[in-house]
PQR file of N, CA, C, O and H, with PARSE charges and radii, in Angstrom:
ATOM      1  N   UNK A   1     -49.377  15.662 -19.657 -0.4000 1.5000
ATOM      2  CA  UNK A   1     -49.372  14.330 -20.165 -0.0000 2.0000
ATOM      3  C   UNK A   1     -50.851  13.829 -20.711  0.5500 1.7000
ATOM      4  O   UNK A   1     -51.832  14.082 -20.011 -0.5500 1.4000
ATOM      5  N   UNK A   2     -50.996  13.203 -21.814 -0.4000 1.5000
ATOM      6  CA  UNK A   2     -52.158  12.572 -22.216 -0.0000 2.0000
ATOM      7  C   UNK A   2     -51.884  11.262 -22.893  0.5500 1.7000
ATOM      8  O   UNK A   2     -50.952  11.061 -23.672 -0.5500 1.4000
ATOM      9  H   UNK A   2     -50.200  12.998 -22.384  0.4000 1.0000
ATOM     10  N   UNK A   3     -52.846  10.335 -22.495 -0.4000 1.5000
ATOM     11  CA  UNK A   3     -52.583   8.974 -22.832 -0.0000 2.0000
ATOM     12  C   UNK A   3     -53.481   8.656 -24.133  0.5500 1.7000
ATOM     13  O   UNK A   3     -54.668   8.982 -24.099 -0.5500 1.4000
ATOM     14  H   UNK A   3     -53.603  10.498 -21.862  0.4000 1.0000
ATOM     15  N   UNK A   4     -53.027   8.118 -25.116 -0.4000 1.5000
ATOM     16  CA  UNK A   4     -53.401   7.613 -26.320 -0.0000 2.0000
ATOM     17  C   UNK A   4     -53.336   6.156 -26.542  0.5500 1.7000
ATOM     18  O   UNK A   4     -52.333   5.573 -26.131 -0.5500 1.4000
ATOM     19  H   UNK A   4     -52.063   7.853 -25.144  0.4000 1.0000
ATOM     20  N   UNK A   5     -54.250   5.498 -27.126 -0.4000 1.5000
ATOM     21  CA  UNK A   5     -54.056   4.280 -27.623 -0.0000 2.0000
ATOM     22  C   UNK A   5     -54.393   4.158 -29.050  0.5500 1.7000
ATOM     23  O   UNK A   5     -55.511   4.482 -29.449 -0.5500 1.4000
ATOM     24  H   UNK A   5     -55.065   5.972 -27.461  0.4000 1.0000
ATOM     25  N   UNK A   6     -53.373   3.652 -29.934 -0.4000 1.5000
ATOM     26  CA  UNK A   6     -53.416   3.519 -31.172 -0.0000 2.0000
ATOM     27  C   UNK A   6     -54.261   2.200 -31.420  0.5500 1.7000
ATOM     28  O   UNK A   6     -53.607   1.157 -31.431 -0.5500 1.4000
ATOM     29  H   UNK A   6     -52.465   3.389 -29.609  0.4000 1.0000
ATOM     30  N   UNK A   7     -55.518   2.117 -31.604 -0.4000 1.5000
ATOM     31  CA  UNK A   7     -56.119   0.822 -31.789 -0.0000 2.0000
ATOM     32  C   UNK A   7     -55.923   0.137 -33.163  0.5500 1.7000
ATOM     33  O   UNK A   7     -56.223  -1.046 -33.320 -0.5500 1.4000
ATOM     34  H   UNK A   7     -56.049   2.965 -31.596  0.4000 1.0000
ATOM     35  N   UNK A   8     -55.453   0.847 -34.082 -0.4000 1.5000
ATOM     36  CA  UNK A   8     -54.696  -0.148 -35.331 -0.0000 2.0000
ATOM     37  C   UNK A   8     -53.687  -0.756 -34.958  0.5500 1.7000
ATOM     38  O   UNK A   8     -53.625  -1.838 -35.542 -0.5500 1.4000
ATOM     39  H   UNK A   8     -55.210   1.809 -33.954  0.4000 1.0000
ATOM     40  N   UNK A   9     -52.672  -0.560 -34.114 -0.4000 1.5000
ATOM     41  CA  UNK A   9     -51.576  -1.055 -33.741 -0.0000 2.0000
ATOM     42  C   UNK A   9     -51.748  -2.342 -32.637  0.5500 1.7000
ATOM     43  O   UNK A   9     -51.089  -3.381 -32.584 -0.5500 1.4000
ATOM     44  H   UNK A   9     -52.722   0.319 -33.639  0.4000 1.0000
ATOM     45  N   UNK A  10     -52.880  -1.890 -31.773 -0.4000 1.5000
ATOM     46  CA  UNK A  10     -53.032  -2.778 -30.516 -0.0000 2.0000
ATOM     47  C   UNK A  10     -53.442  -4.228 -30.846  0.5500 1.7000
ATOM     48  O   UNK A  10     -54.447  -4.315 -31.552 -0.5500 1.4000
ATOM     49  H   UNK A  10     -53.416  -1.046 -31.816  0.4000 1.0000
ATOM     50  N   UNK A  11     -52.959  -5.179 -30.535 -0.4000 1.5000
ATOM     51  CA  UNK A  11     -53.392  -6.709 -30.649 -0.0000 2.0000
ATOM     52  C   UNK A  11     -54.064  -7.198 -29.567  0.5500 1.7000
ATOM     53  O   UNK A  11     -54.122  -8.421 -29.439 -0.5500 1.4000
ATOM     54  H   UNK A  11     -52.143  -5.108 -29.962  0.4000 1.0000
ATOM     55  N   UNK A  12     -54.647  -6.402 -28.666 -0.4000 1.5000
ATOM     56  CA  UNK A  12     -55.560  -6.922 -27.655 -0.0000 2.0000
ATOM     57  C   UNK A  12     -54.807  -7.792 -26.396  0.5500 1.7000
ATOM     58  O   UNK A  12     -55.389  -8.612 -25.685 -0.5500 1.4000
ATOM     59  H   UNK A  12     -54.600  -5.409 -28.770  0.4000 1.0000
ATOM     60  N   UNK A  13     -53.925  -7.558 -26.335 -0.4000 1.5000
ATOM     61  CA  UNK A  13     -53.019  -8.433 -25.139 -0.0000 2.0000
ATOM     62  C   UNK A  13     -53.790  -8.050 -23.739  0.5500 1.7000
ATOM     63  O   UNK A  13     -54.027  -8.893 -22.874 -0.5500 1.4000
ATOM     64  H   UNK A  13     -53.453  -6.892 -26.912  0.4000 1.0000
ATOM     65  N   UNK A  14     -54.075  -6.952 -23.656 -0.4000 1.5000
ATOM     66  CA  UNK A  14     -54.672  -6.638 -22.127 -0.0000 2.0000
ATOM     67  C   UNK A  14     -53.936  -6.373 -21.309  0.5500 1.7000
ATOM     68  O   UNK A  14     -54.406  -6.421 -20.173 -0.5500 1.4000
ATOM     69  H   UNK A  14     -53.883  -6.267 -24.359  0.4000 1.0000
ATOM     70  N   UNK A  15     -52.468  -5.973 -21.441 -0.4000 1.5000
ATOM     71  CA  UNK A  15     -51.587  -5.766 -20.383 -0.0000 2.0000
ATOM     72  C   UNK A  15     -51.878  -4.423 -19.696  0.5500 1.7000
ATOM     73  O   UNK A  15     -51.750  -4.341 -18.475 -0.5500 1.4000
ATOM     74  H   UNK A  15     -52.086  -5.934 -22.365  0.4000 1.0000
ATOM     75  N   UNK A  16     -52.222  -3.480 -20.352 -0.4000 1.5000
ATOM     76  CA  UNK A  16     -52.691  -2.131 -20.036 -0.0000 2.0000
ATOM     77  C   UNK A  16     -53.968  -2.218 -18.747  0.5500 1.7000
ATOM     78  O   UNK A  16     -53.992  -1.709 -17.627 -0.5500 1.4000
ATOM     79  H   UNK A  16     -52.325  -3.547 -21.344  0.4000 1.0000
ATOM     80  N   UNK A  17     -54.810  -2.956 -19.357 -0.4000 1.5000
ATOM     81  CA  UNK A  17     -56.020  -3.071 -18.442 -0.0000 2.0000
ATOM     82  C   UNK A  17     -55.782  -4.036 -17.149  0.5500 1.7000
ATOM     83  O   UNK A  17     -56.361  -3.790 -16.091 -0.5500 1.4000
ATOM     84  H   UNK A  17     -54.791  -3.369 -20.267  0.4000 1.0000
ATOM     85  N   UNK A  18     -54.955  -5.076 -17.279 -0.4000 1.5000
ATOM     86  CA  UNK A  18     -54.704  -6.116 -16.210 -0.0000 2.0000
ATOM     87  C   UNK A  18     -53.803  -5.329 -15.271  0.5500 1.7000
ATOM     88  O   UNK A  18     -53.975  -5.411 -14.054 -0.5500 1.4000
ATOM     89  H   UNK A  18     -54.484  -5.275 -18.139  0.4000 1.0000
ATOM     90  N   UNK A  19     -52.887  -4.601 -15.773 -0.4000 1.5000
ATOM     91  CA  UNK A  19     -51.751  -3.853 -14.795 -0.0000 2.0000
ATOM     92  C   UNK A  19     -52.217  -2.723 -14.182  0.5500 1.7000
ATOM     93  O   UNK A  19     -51.979  -2.461 -13.003 -0.5500 1.4000
ATOM     94  H   UNK A  19     -52.746  -4.535 -16.761  0.4000 1.0000
ATOM     95  N   UNK A  20     -52.951  -1.953 -15.007 -0.4000 1.5000
ATOM     96  CA  UNK A  20     -53.344  -0.474 -14.673 -0.0000 2.0000
ATOM     97  C   UNK A  20     -54.834  -0.259 -14.745  0.5500 1.7000
ATOM     98  O   UNK A  20     -55.242   0.605 -15.521 -0.5500 1.4000
ATOM     99  H   UNK A  20     -53.144  -2.165 -15.965  0.4000 1.0000
ATOM    100  N   UNK A  21     -55.801  -1.036 -13.931 -0.4000 1.5000
ATOM    101  CA  UNK A  21     -57.109  -0.771 -14.268 -0.0000 2.0000
ATOM    102  C   UNK A  21     -57.633   0.614 -13.479  0.5500 1.7000
ATOM    103  O   UNK A  21     -58.834   0.882 -13.433 -0.5500 1.4000
ATOM    104  H   UNK A  21     -55.470  -1.738 -13.300  0.4000 1.0000
ATOM    105  N   UNK A  22     -56.766   1.336 -12.957 -0.4000 1.5000
ATOM    106  CA  UNK A  22     -57.383   2.835 -12.651 -0.0000 2.0000
ATOM    107  C   UNK A  22     -57.116   3.535 -13.905  0.5500 1.7000
ATOM    108  O   UNK A  22     -57.589   4.672 -13.926 -0.5500 1.4000
ATOM    109  H   UNK A  22     -55.791   1.118 -12.994  0.4000 1.0000
ATOM    110  N   UNK A  23     -56.459   3.154 -15.005 -0.4000 1.5000
ATOM    111  CA  UNK A  23     -56.243   3.870 -16.147 -0.0000 2.0000
ATOM    112  C   UNK A  23     -56.754   3.490 -17.448  0.5500 1.7000
ATOM    113  O   UNK A  23     -56.885   4.264 -18.396 -0.5500 1.4000
ATOM    114  H   UNK A  23     -56.076   2.231 -14.988  0.4000 1.0000
ATOM    115  N   UNK A  24     -57.075   2.079 -17.440 -0.4000 1.5000
ATOM    116  CA  UNK A  24     -57.516   1.453 -18.691 -0.0000 2.0000
ATOM    117  C   UNK A  24     -58.595   0.475 -18.297  0.5500 1.7000
ATOM    118  O   UNK A  24     -58.612   0.009 -17.158 -0.5500 1.4000
ATOM    119  H   UNK A  24     -56.969   1.451 -16.670  0.4000 1.0000
ATOM    120  N   UNK A  25     -59.487   0.155 -19.192 -0.4000 1.5000
ATOM    121  CA  UNK A  25     -60.612  -0.711 -19.340 -0.0000 2.0000
ATOM    122  C   UNK A  25     -60.915  -1.199 -20.557  0.5500 1.7000
ATOM    123  O   UNK A  25     -60.435  -0.624 -21.534 -0.5500 1.4000
ATOM    124  H   UNK A  25     -59.473   0.534 -20.118  0.4000 1.0000
ATOM    125  N   UNK A  26     -61.818  -2.421 -20.753 -0.4000 1.5000
ATOM    126  CA  UNK A  26     -61.959  -3.026 -21.899 -0.0000 2.0000
ATOM    127  C   UNK A  26     -63.412  -2.283 -22.330  0.5500 1.7000
ATOM    128  O   UNK A  26     -64.066  -1.894 -21.363 -0.5500 1.4000
ATOM    129  H   UNK A  26     -62.208  -2.888 -19.959  0.4000 1.0000
ATOM    130  N   UNK A  27     -63.874  -2.091 -23.380 -0.4000 1.5000
ATOM    131  CA  UNK A  27     -64.930  -1.508 -23.826 -0.0000 2.0000
ATOM    132  C   UNK A  27     -65.976  -2.611 -24.141  0.5500 1.7000
ATOM    133  O   UNK A  27     -65.637  -3.710 -23.703 -0.5500 1.4000
ATOM    134  H   UNK A  27     -63.342  -2.408 -24.166  0.4000 1.0000
ATOM    135  N   UNK A  28     -67.068  -2.588 -24.741 -0.4000 1.5000
ATOM    136  CA  UNK A  28     -68.298  -3.644 -25.116 -0.0000 2.0000
ATOM    137  C   UNK A  28     -67.580  -4.866 -26.170  0.5500 1.7000
ATOM    138  O   UNK A  28     -67.821  -6.069 -26.278 -0.5500 1.4000
ATOM    139  H   UNK A  28     -67.344  -1.695 -25.097  0.4000 1.0000
ATOM    140  N   UNK A  29     -66.589  -3.954 -26.883 -0.4000 1.5000
ATOM    141  CA  UNK A  29     -65.929  -5.144 -27.908 -0.0000 2.0000
ATOM    142  C   UNK A  29     -64.601  -5.540 -27.541  0.5500 1.7000
ATOM    143  O   UNK A  29     -63.783  -5.888 -28.393 -0.5500 1.4000
ATOM    144  H   UNK A  29     -66.394  -2.978 -26.796  0.4000 1.0000
ATOM    145  N   UNK A  30     -64.330  -5.502 -26.225 -0.4000 1.5000
ATOM    146  CA  UNK A  30     -62.998  -6.100 -25.589 -0.0000 2.0000
ATOM    147  C   UNK A  30     -61.794  -5.358 -26.153  0.5500 1.7000
ATOM    148  O   UNK A  30     -60.689  -5.897 -26.110 -0.5500 1.4000
ATOM    149  H   UNK A  30     -64.994  -5.220 -25.533  0.4000 1.0000
ATOM    150  N   UNK A  31     -61.963  -4.093 -26.704 -0.4000 1.5000
ATOM    151  CA  UNK A  31     -61.126  -3.317 -26.898 -0.0000 2.0000
ATOM    152  C   UNK A  31     -60.502  -2.083 -25.877  0.5500 1.7000
ATOM    153  O   UNK A  31     -61.341  -1.293 -25.445 -0.5500 1.4000
ATOM    154  H   UNK A  31     -62.861  -3.655 -26.739  0.4000 1.0000
ATOM    155  N   UNK A  32     -59.158  -1.892 -25.495 -0.4000 1.5000
ATOM    156  CA  UNK A  32     -58.931  -1.024 -24.519 -0.0000 2.0000
ATOM    157  C   UNK A  32     -59.370   0.363 -24.736  0.5500 1.7000
ATOM    158  O   UNK A  32     -59.304   0.877 -25.853 -0.5500 1.4000
ATOM    159  H   UNK A  32     -58.476  -2.534 -25.845  0.4000 1.0000
ATOM    160  N   UNK A  33     -59.815   0.979 -23.710 -0.4000 1.5000
ATOM    161  CA  UNK A  33     -60.089   2.487 -23.562 -0.0000 2.0000
ATOM    162  C   UNK A  33     -59.410   2.885 -22.532  0.5500 1.7000
ATOM    163  O   UNK A  33     -58.997   2.069 -21.708 -0.5500 1.4000
ATOM    164  H   UNK A  33     -59.869   0.561 -22.803  0.4000 1.0000
ATOM    165  N   UNK A  34     -59.181   4.255 -22.414 -0.4000 1.5000
ATOM    166  CA  UNK A  34     -58.382   5.065 -21.618 -0.0000 2.0000
ATOM    167  C   UNK A  34     -59.539   5.619 -20.696  0.5500 1.7000
ATOM    168  O   UNK A  34     -60.513   6.246 -21.113 -0.5500 1.4000
ATOM    169  H   UNK A  34     -59.516   4.918 -23.083  0.4000 1.0000
ATOM    170  N   UNK A  35     -59.297   5.309 -19.448 -0.4000 1.5000
ATOM    171  CA  UNK A  35     -60.236   5.941 -18.654 -0.0000 2.0000
ATOM    172  C   UNK A  35     -59.818   7.419 -18.034  0.5500 1.7000
ATOM    173  O   UNK A  35     -60.723   8.172 -17.677 -0.5500 1.4000
ATOM    174  H   UNK A  35     -58.506   4.800 -19.110  0.4000 1.0000
ATOM    175  N   UNK A  36     -58.643   7.760 -17.932 -0.4000 1.5000
ATOM    176  CA  UNK A  36     -58.200   8.846 -17.544 -0.0000 2.0000
ATOM    177  C   UNK A  36     -57.102   9.524 -18.536  0.5500 1.7000
ATOM    178  O   UNK A  36     -55.892   9.331 -18.412 -0.5500 1.4000
ATOM    179  H   UNK A  36     -57.908   7.147 -18.223  0.4000 1.0000
ATOM    180  N   UNK A  37     -57.642  10.277 -19.453 -0.4000 1.5000
ATOM    181  CA  UNK A  37     -56.824  10.685 -20.710 -0.0000 2.0000
ATOM    182  C   UNK A  37     -55.415  11.507 -20.030  0.5500 1.7000
ATOM    183  O   UNK A  37     -54.286  11.350 -20.495 -0.5500 1.4000
ATOM    184  H   UNK A  37     -58.624  10.434 -19.554  0.4000 1.0000
ATOM    185  N   UNK A  38     -55.739  12.427 -18.814 -0.4000 1.5000
ATOM    186  CA  UNK A  38     -54.698  13.174 -18.709 -0.0000 2.0000
ATOM    187  C   UNK A  38     -54.480  13.184 -17.073  0.5500 1.7000
ATOM    188  O   UNK A  38     -54.905  14.113 -16.386 -0.5500 1.4000
ATOM    189  H   UNK A  38     -56.657  12.554 -18.437  0.4000 1.0000
ATOM    190  N   UNK A  39     -53.931  12.308 -16.646 -0.4000 1.5000
ATOM    191  CA  UNK A  39     -53.645  11.861 -15.257 -0.0000 2.0000
ATOM    192  C   UNK A  39     -52.567  12.850 -14.698  0.5500 1.7000
ATOM    193  O   UNK A  39     -51.452  12.980 -15.202 -0.5500 1.4000
ATOM    194  H   UNK A  39     -53.586  11.553 -17.204  0.4000 1.0000
ATOM    195  N   UNK A  40     -53.009  13.515 -13.631 -0.4000 1.5000
ATOM    196  CA  UNK A  40     -52.376  14.651 -12.868 -0.0000 2.0000
ATOM    197  C   UNK A  40     -51.629  14.243 -12.058  0.5500 1.7000
ATOM    198  O   UNK A  40     -50.513  14.744 -11.915 -0.5500 1.4000
ATOM    199  H   UNK A  40     -53.915  13.409 -13.221  0.4000 1.0000
ATOM    200  N   UNK A  41     -52.174  12.983 -11.153 -0.4000 1.5000
ATOM    201  CA  UNK A  41     -51.327  12.460 -10.086 -0.0000 2.0000
ATOM    202  C   UNK A  41     -50.233  11.706 -10.364  0.5500 1.7000
ATOM    203  O   UNK A  41     -50.265  10.936 -11.324 -0.5500 1.4000
ATOM    204  H   UNK A  41     -53.080  12.576 -11.269  0.4000 1.0000
ATOM    205  N   UNK A  42     -49.089  11.822  -9.550 -0.4000 1.5000
ATOM    206  CA  UNK A  42     -47.840  11.372  -9.898 -0.0000 2.0000
ATOM    207  C   UNK A  42     -47.828   9.677  -9.849  0.5500 1.7000
ATOM    208  O   UNK A  42     -46.944   9.112 -10.493 -0.5500 1.4000
ATOM    209  H   UNK A  42     -49.062  12.448  -8.770  0.4000 1.0000
ATOM    210  N   UNK A  43     -48.613   9.024  -9.239 -0.4000 1.5000
ATOM    211  CA  UNK A  43     -48.966   7.628  -9.401 -0.0000 2.0000
ATOM    212  C   UNK A  43     -49.519   7.118 -10.540  0.5500 1.7000
ATOM    213  O   UNK A  43     -49.151   6.063 -11.056 -0.5500 1.4000
ATOM    214  H   UNK A  43     -49.332   9.483  -8.716  0.4000 1.0000
ATOM    215  N   UNK A  44     -50.528   7.938 -11.021 -0.4000 1.5000
ATOM    216  CA  UNK A  44     -51.248   7.559 -12.385 -0.0000 2.0000
ATOM    217  C   UNK A  44     -50.274   8.133 -13.461  0.5500 1.7000
ATOM    218  O   UNK A  44     -50.412   7.564 -14.544 -0.5500 1.4000
ATOM    219  H   UNK A  44     -50.827   8.795 -10.602  0.4000 1.0000
ATOM    220  N   UNK A  45     -49.404   9.029 -13.446 -0.4000 1.5000
ATOM    221  CA  UNK A  45     -48.475   9.328 -14.461 -0.0000 2.0000
ATOM    222  C   UNK A  45     -47.526   8.066 -14.497  0.5500 1.7000
ATOM    223  O   UNK A  45     -47.343   7.545 -15.597 -0.5500 1.4000
ATOM    224  H   UNK A  45     -49.292   9.491 -12.566  0.4000 1.0000
ATOM    225  N   UNK A  46     -47.004   7.616 -13.557 -0.4000 1.5000
ATOM    226  CA  UNK A  46     -46.196   6.418 -13.278 -0.0000 2.0000
ATOM    227  C   UNK A  46     -46.578   5.127 -13.935  0.5500 1.7000
ATOM    228  O   UNK A  46     -45.841   4.294 -14.461 -0.5500 1.4000
ATOM    229  H   UNK A  46     -47.153   8.040 -12.663  0.4000 1.0000
ATOM    230  N   UNK A  47     -47.795   5.131 -13.807 -0.4000 1.5000
ATOM    231  CA  UNK A  47     -48.583   3.867 -14.184 -0.0000 2.0000
ATOM    232  C   UNK A  47     -48.821   3.955 -15.801  0.5500 1.7000
ATOM    233  O   UNK A  47     -48.849   2.999 -16.575 -0.5500 1.4000
ATOM    234  H   UNK A  47     -48.394   5.808 -13.380  0.4000 1.0000
ATOM    235  N   UNK A  48     -48.974   5.249 -16.099 -0.4000 1.5000
ATOM    236  CA  UNK A  48     -49.115   5.342 -17.547 -0.0000 2.0000
ATOM    237  C   UNK A  48     -47.791   5.082 -18.470  0.5500 1.7000
ATOM    238  O   UNK A  48     -47.744   4.538 -19.573 -0.5500 1.4000
ATOM    239  H   UNK A  48     -48.951   6.026 -15.470  0.4000 1.0000
ATOM    240  N   UNK A  49     -46.894   5.547 -17.808 -0.4000 1.5000
ATOM    241  CA  UNK A  49     -45.504   5.275 -18.343 -0.0000 2.0000
ATOM    242  C   UNK A  49     -45.275   3.768 -18.355  0.5500 1.7000
ATOM    243  O   UNK A  49     -44.959   3.168 -19.382 -0.5500 1.4000
ATOM    244  H   UNK A  49     -46.933   5.989 -16.911  0.4000 1.0000
ATOM    245  N   UNK A  50     -45.442   3.200 -17.207 -0.4000 1.5000
ATOM    246  CA  UNK A  50     -45.205   1.638 -17.182 -0.0000 2.0000
ATOM    247  C   UNK A  50     -46.235   0.973 -18.318  0.5500 1.7000
ATOM    248  O   UNK A  50     -45.805   0.144 -19.120 -0.5500 1.4000
ATOM    249  H   UNK A  50     -45.698   3.688 -16.373  0.4000 1.0000
ATOM    250  N   UNK A  51     -47.220   1.277 -18.319 -0.4000 1.5000
ATOM    251  CA  UNK A  51     -48.204   0.750 -19.395 -0.0000 2.0000
ATOM    252  C   UNK A  51     -47.579   0.655 -20.795  0.5500 1.7000
ATOM    253  O   UNK A  51     -47.453  -0.390 -21.433 -0.5500 1.4000
ATOM    254  H   UNK A  51     -47.570   1.950 -17.668  0.4000 1.0000
ATOM    255  N   UNK A  52     -47.176   1.980 -21.221 -0.4000 1.5000
ATOM    256  CA  UNK A  52     -46.414   2.398 -22.678 -0.0000 2.0000
ATOM    257  C   UNK A  52     -45.262   1.609 -22.622  0.5500 1.7000
ATOM    258  O   UNK A  52     -44.882   1.386 -23.771 -0.5500 1.4000
ATOM    259  H   UNK A  52     -47.278   2.829 -20.703  0.4000 1.0000
ATOM    260  N   UNK A  53     -44.577   1.116 -21.826 -0.4000 1.5000
ATOM    261  CA  UNK A  53     -43.299   0.569 -21.747 -0.0000 2.0000
ATOM    262  C   UNK A  53     -43.656  -0.826 -21.728  0.5500 1.7000
ATOM    263  O   UNK A  53     -42.717  -1.553 -22.051 -0.5500 1.4000
ATOM    264  H   UNK A  53     -44.886   1.297 -20.892  0.4000 1.0000
ATOM    265  N   UNK A  54     -44.612  -1.352 -21.476 -0.4000 1.5000
ATOM    266  CA  UNK A  54     -44.910  -2.874 -21.277 -0.0000 2.0000
ATOM    267  C   UNK A  54     -45.776  -3.326 -22.498  0.5500 1.7000
ATOM    268  O   UNK A  54     -45.942  -4.512 -22.782 -0.5500 1.4000
ATOM    269  H   UNK A  54     -45.374  -0.761 -21.214  0.4000 1.0000
ATOM    270  N   UNK A  55     -46.342  -2.228 -23.230 -0.4000 1.5000
ATOM    271  CA  UNK A  55     -47.271  -2.460 -24.116 -0.0000 2.0000
ATOM    272  C   UNK A  55     -46.669  -3.490 -25.342  0.5500 1.7000
ATOM    273  O   UNK A  55     -45.773  -3.067 -26.073 -0.5500 1.4000
ATOM    274  H   UNK A  55     -46.207  -1.264 -22.999  0.4000 1.0000
ATOM    275  N   UNK A  56     -47.128  -4.647 -25.491 -0.4000 1.5000
ATOM    276  CA  UNK A  56     -46.307  -5.433 -26.471 -0.0000 2.0000
ATOM    277  C   UNK A  56     -46.298  -4.884 -27.898  0.5500 1.7000
ATOM    278  O   UNK A  56     -45.310  -4.966 -28.627 -0.5500 1.4000
ATOM    279  H   UNK A  56     -47.856  -4.991 -24.897  0.4000 1.0000
ATOM    280  N   UNK A  57     -47.480  -4.307 -28.261 -0.4000 1.5000
ATOM    281  CA  UNK A  57     -47.688  -3.599 -29.754 -0.0000 2.0000
ATOM    282  C   UNK A  57     -47.138  -2.269 -29.842  0.5500 1.7000
ATOM    283  O   UNK A  57     -46.984  -1.712 -30.929 -0.5500 1.4000
ATOM    284  H   UNK A  57     -48.283  -4.241 -27.669  0.4000 1.0000
ATOM    285  N   UNK A  58     -46.775  -1.633 -28.522 -0.4000 1.5000
ATOM    286  CA  UNK A  58     -46.447  -0.395 -28.715 -0.0000 2.0000
ATOM    287  C   UNK A  58     -47.347   0.758 -29.224  0.5500 1.7000
ATOM    288  O   UNK A  58     -47.049   1.808 -29.793 -0.5500 1.4000
ATOM    289  H   UNK A  58     -46.899  -2.085 -27.639  0.4000 1.0000
ATOM    290  N   UNK A  59     -48.630   0.203 -28.817 -0.4000 1.5000
ATOM    291  CA  UNK A  59     -49.937   0.998 -29.149 -0.0000 2.0000
ATOM    292  C   UNK A  59     -50.268   2.317 -28.132  0.5500 1.7000
ATOM    293  O   UNK A  59     -51.079   3.199 -28.411 -0.5500 1.4000
ATOM    294  H   UNK A  59     -48.872  -0.649 -28.354  0.4000 1.0000
ATOM    295  N   UNK A  60     -49.618   2.265 -27.137 -0.4000 1.5000
ATOM    296  CA  UNK A  60     -49.866   3.292 -26.085 -0.0000 2.0000
ATOM    297  C   UNK A  60     -48.861   4.407 -26.336  0.5500 1.7000
ATOM    298  O   UNK A  60     -47.654   4.204 -26.462 -0.5500 1.4000
ATOM    299  H   UNK A  60     -48.959   1.547 -26.911  0.4000 1.0000
ATOM    300  N   UNK A  61     -49.464   5.635 -26.402 -0.4000 1.5000
ATOM    301  CA  UNK A  61     -48.453   6.581 -26.446 -0.0000 2.0000
ATOM    302  C   UNK A  61     -48.955   7.716 -25.398  0.5500 1.7000
ATOM    303  O   UNK A  61     -50.112   7.942 -25.045 -0.5500 1.4000
ATOM    304  H   UNK A  61     -50.445   5.800 -26.300  0.4000 1.0000
ATOM    305  N   UNK A  62     -47.621   8.437 -24.957 -0.4000 1.5000
ATOM    306  CA  UNK A  62     -47.857   9.473 -23.825 -0.0000 2.0000
ATOM    307  C   UNK A  62     -47.529  10.835 -24.576  0.5500 1.7000
ATOM    308  O   UNK A  62     -46.376  10.921 -24.998 -0.5500 1.4000
ATOM    309  H   UNK A  62     -46.681   8.253 -25.244  0.4000 1.0000
ATOM    310  N   UNK A  63     -48.276  11.781 -24.776 -0.4000 1.5000
ATOM    311  CA  UNK A  63     -48.250  12.930 -25.309 -0.0000 2.0000
ATOM    312  C   UNK A  63     -47.999  13.951 -24.491  0.5500 1.7000
ATOM    313  O   UNK A  63     -48.468  13.904 -23.354 -0.5500 1.4000
ATOM    314  H   UNK A  63     -49.213  11.711 -24.433  0.4000 1.0000
ATOM    315  N   UNK A  64     -47.312  14.929 -24.850 -0.4000 1.5000
ATOM    316  CA  UNK A  64     -47.227  16.211 -23.939 -0.0000 2.0000
ATOM    317  C   UNK A  64     -48.286  17.227 -24.271  0.5500 1.7000
ATOM    318  O   UNK A  64     -48.518  17.489 -25.451 -0.5500 1.4000
ATOM    319  H   UNK A  64     -46.931  14.968 -25.773  0.4000 1.0000
ATOM    320  N   UNK A  65     -48.928  17.803 -23.310 -0.4000 1.5000
ATOM    321  CA  UNK A  65     -50.025  18.851 -23.586 -0.0000 2.0000
ATOM    322  C   UNK A  65     -49.524  20.067 -23.549  0.5500 1.7000
ATOM    323  O   UNK A  65     -50.251  21.041 -23.747 -0.5500 1.4000
ATOM    324  H   UNK A  65     -48.740  17.590 -22.351  0.4000 1.0000
TER
END
């Protein structure tokens, strides 16, 4: 699994950062960045799925590697 954020779709709600700070953070421009692009731990993968599901803009994608 690889986590990708489409910054063109993102409207900076911050749900990913606030709910899953182990996976996402804000950069210097307050845009979300992925901290762990390819999570291998089950808990991180679950967090990635949850973040993708609740992203209000649908900007988070989970890609098969």
